[in-house]
N, C-alpha and C positions, 0 to 999 in steps of 0.2 A: 658744341656737343662733344662729349668725351668718347674716346675709342673703347669699344667693347672688345675688339680683337685687333691686334696689330702684328703683322709678320714683316720682318726686315731681313732681306737677303737670305731667305730660308731655303735650305736644301735638305732633302732626305735621301740618303743613299743606302741601298740594300744589295748585297752581293755584287758590289761594284757598279750597280746601275742606279742612276738618279731617278727617283720616283717623282720628285719635284726639284726644280733647280732655280736658285736665285730669285725666289718669289718674294716680292714686297707688296703688301696689301693691307688695307685697314677697313674695318667696319665700325661705323659710329652708332651711337645710341639711337634707336628708333628706325634704323635702316633695315630693309628686307632685301637680302641678296639671293640671287640664283647663280649657281656655278654650273656652267654648260661645258660640255666637251665630249669627245668620243670615248669609247672604252679604252681603259689604260692610260688616260690622259693625266691622271693625278687628282681627280676630283675627290675620291674617298680619302686619299692621303691628306688633303687639305682639311677635310671634315674631321679626321682623326686627330690632327694637330689642334684644331679648334676645340675639340672635346677634352683635351689634355691627356688622352690615352696614347699619344705618340709624341716623341721628342724629336726635335730637329737634329740632323747631323751637323749642320752649320747654320748660323744666323740666330735670330732671337724671335720668340713668340710670347706676346703678352696677351693674357686673357683676363678681362674684367679687372685690369690693373695689377695682375700678378704675373711675374715672369716665370715661364716654365723652366724648372731646374734652378731657379734663383734662390738665393739665401732667404730663408723665412717663408718660402712658398710651400704650403701644404696642399697637395692636390686633392686630398680627401676632404678638405674644407671647400675647395674650389669646385669640385665636380657637382655637388648638389645645386650649385648656381647655374648649371648648364643642363638644359633638357635635351635628350637625344632620342630620336625615333628612327628606327631602321631595322634592316634584316637581322643584324647582329643581336639587337635587343630581343627581337621576336624569338630567336633561337635559344636565348637564355631563359625565357619564361616557361615554367612547367605548363604543359598542355592541360593539366587537370584543374588549374585555377579558373575560377569564374571570371567574367569580364570585370566585375567590380573588384575582386581580389587582385587581379593583375594590375589595376590602376592603383589600388591602395598600397601595394608593396613599395611603391616609389616613396611613400611617406617616411619609410625607414631606410631608404636607399638599398633595398634588397630586391631579389628577383623571385623569392619564394616565401611562403608563409611559414612561421615558426611560433605558433601560439601567440601572435601579437594581439594586443588589445587596442584596437583602433579607437581613437576618440571620435565623438559624434561629429566634430567639425571636419575631421578627415573624411568621413563617410559622405557628408554633405558636399564637400569640395569635389570628391571623386564623382559623385552623381551629377554635379553641375557641369563638369567638363565632358562627361559622357553624353549628357543631354545636349550640350552644345554641338557635339559631333554626331548627333543622330543615333546614339547607342543606348538610349534610355530603356528600350524594350529588350535589351540583350544582357541586362545586368547579371542574370543567373546562368547565362550560357557559358559553357566551358570554352576557354580560349582556343583549345585545339580543334574545336568544331566550327570555328568562324570561317567565313569566306575571306578571301584576300583583302577585299575592301574593308570589311568589318574589323579585321585584324589591324590594318593600317590606322583606322580611326581610333581604335583602342590604344594603340601605341602612342599616338599624338596626345590623347587625353592623359596617358600615364606620364609623358614627358612634361606636361604642364603642372603636374601635381606639386612640385617643389617650388612653384612660383619662380621659375628660372629667369635670369636676366639675359640669357642667350638660348635660343631654341634652334637645334640642328635637325634637319629633316633629310634623311638619306634616301633618295628616290621614292618618295611616298606614293607615287602613282604607278610604280612598276608592277606589271602583272595584272593590272586592272583592265576590265573591258571598258568600252566607251561610256556606258552608263555609270560605272563605278568611278571612272576617272573624272567625269564631269561633276558628279556629286562631291567628290573629294576636293576638286579645284574650287567649287563654289564655297565649300566650308573653309578651305584655307584662305580664300579671298576675304571672307568675313573676318577671319582672325588677323590677316595681314593689315586690314584697314582699321583695326581696333587700336586707338592711340595708347591704350594701356597694355597691349601685348608686348612681349619682349622683342628685342632685336632677333632677326631670323636669318638663317642661311639654309638654302635648299639645294640639293644636288639633283640634277636631272639630265637626261639626254635630249629631251624634246621641248621645244619652245611652246608647244600646245599645252604643256603641263604647268606653265607659269600662271599663277593665280593673279587676278587683279589685286593691286595693293603692293606688289613687289616693286621695289624702287630701283634696284641696281643689278647689274650682271657682271660676272667675271667669266671670261672664256679662257680655257686652258687646253693646250695641245702638247703632247710629249713632254709634260712636266713644266712647261713654260707658259707664263701668262701672255696671251695675245691681246686682250682688251679687258678693261675694268673701269666701270663708271656708271652713270645714270642709264637706265634702261632705254630712254628715248633717244639717246645719242649713240650708245655702244651696241645695242642689239640691231645691227644693220646687216644687209645682205652681204656686204663685203667682209665684215668681220666673221660672220657665221660661215661663209665659204672658206675663209682661211682656216677657221677652227676645225671644220670637218673634212677639208681637203677636196672639195668638189663644188661646182657652181650651185649656189642655193639662193633662193629668193625669200626674204622675210616680208610678211604682210601683217599689218596692224589694223585690226577692225574692232572698233569700239574699245573695250578694255582687254582684248585678248590678242595673242600673237599666233601666227601659223608660219610654217616654212615648207617649201617644196623645191625639188630639183628642176633644172631646166631640161626641156626635151632634147634627146639626142638628135644631132643634125645628120 
């Protein structure tokens, strides 16, 4: 399998502080990765590198066979091959757009409508992704009136519109109640197990948000990778305890993970 993403000795430094330091990591075609770590660990920095919107201070980043900053690399041609769903995109979309319009704007790589004449195939494609994410009854609702869960599902449908080769999900379950989280995890699990779906990287703080079908985990703390590899070997109590800095127990039941702390003695 070819590498979809490869970081070699990557560091990102801002104001004299390393956001990530000496990170080497590769994602191969068809893999579904979760990035776990506490606040400020460098998770979003890695996702921004993978999206091509952030360049490394040192080291190399190759995305879909293109070297960031390399001769001949056009990020404006690269970015449509990468689907991104997260808070940053939600903030860019005008609240007046309908759900269907919000997804359709991705067909032109835009975040607002400007008298575009969408083709029938684009409309059908947008409807299909929204239906897959349980949003078929919300097509005419204004994006600004959606609940947090509805907004997250709309953004994922939007990220899929360009038929990306790499899908990046930045804390898709953040801010959801238990019902909303479980509904989203179920739908992400269906997507992750689809052999025709793109390679995926999801950032989260919580192992309970890891959907069935995700294959690998990367744990990061203070900008450095602590563990990276298959879920069944790397998502361990020992590694998670090191990652979050306190004794934790990981339990695996069926196709889901949970974690909890040890009682105080």
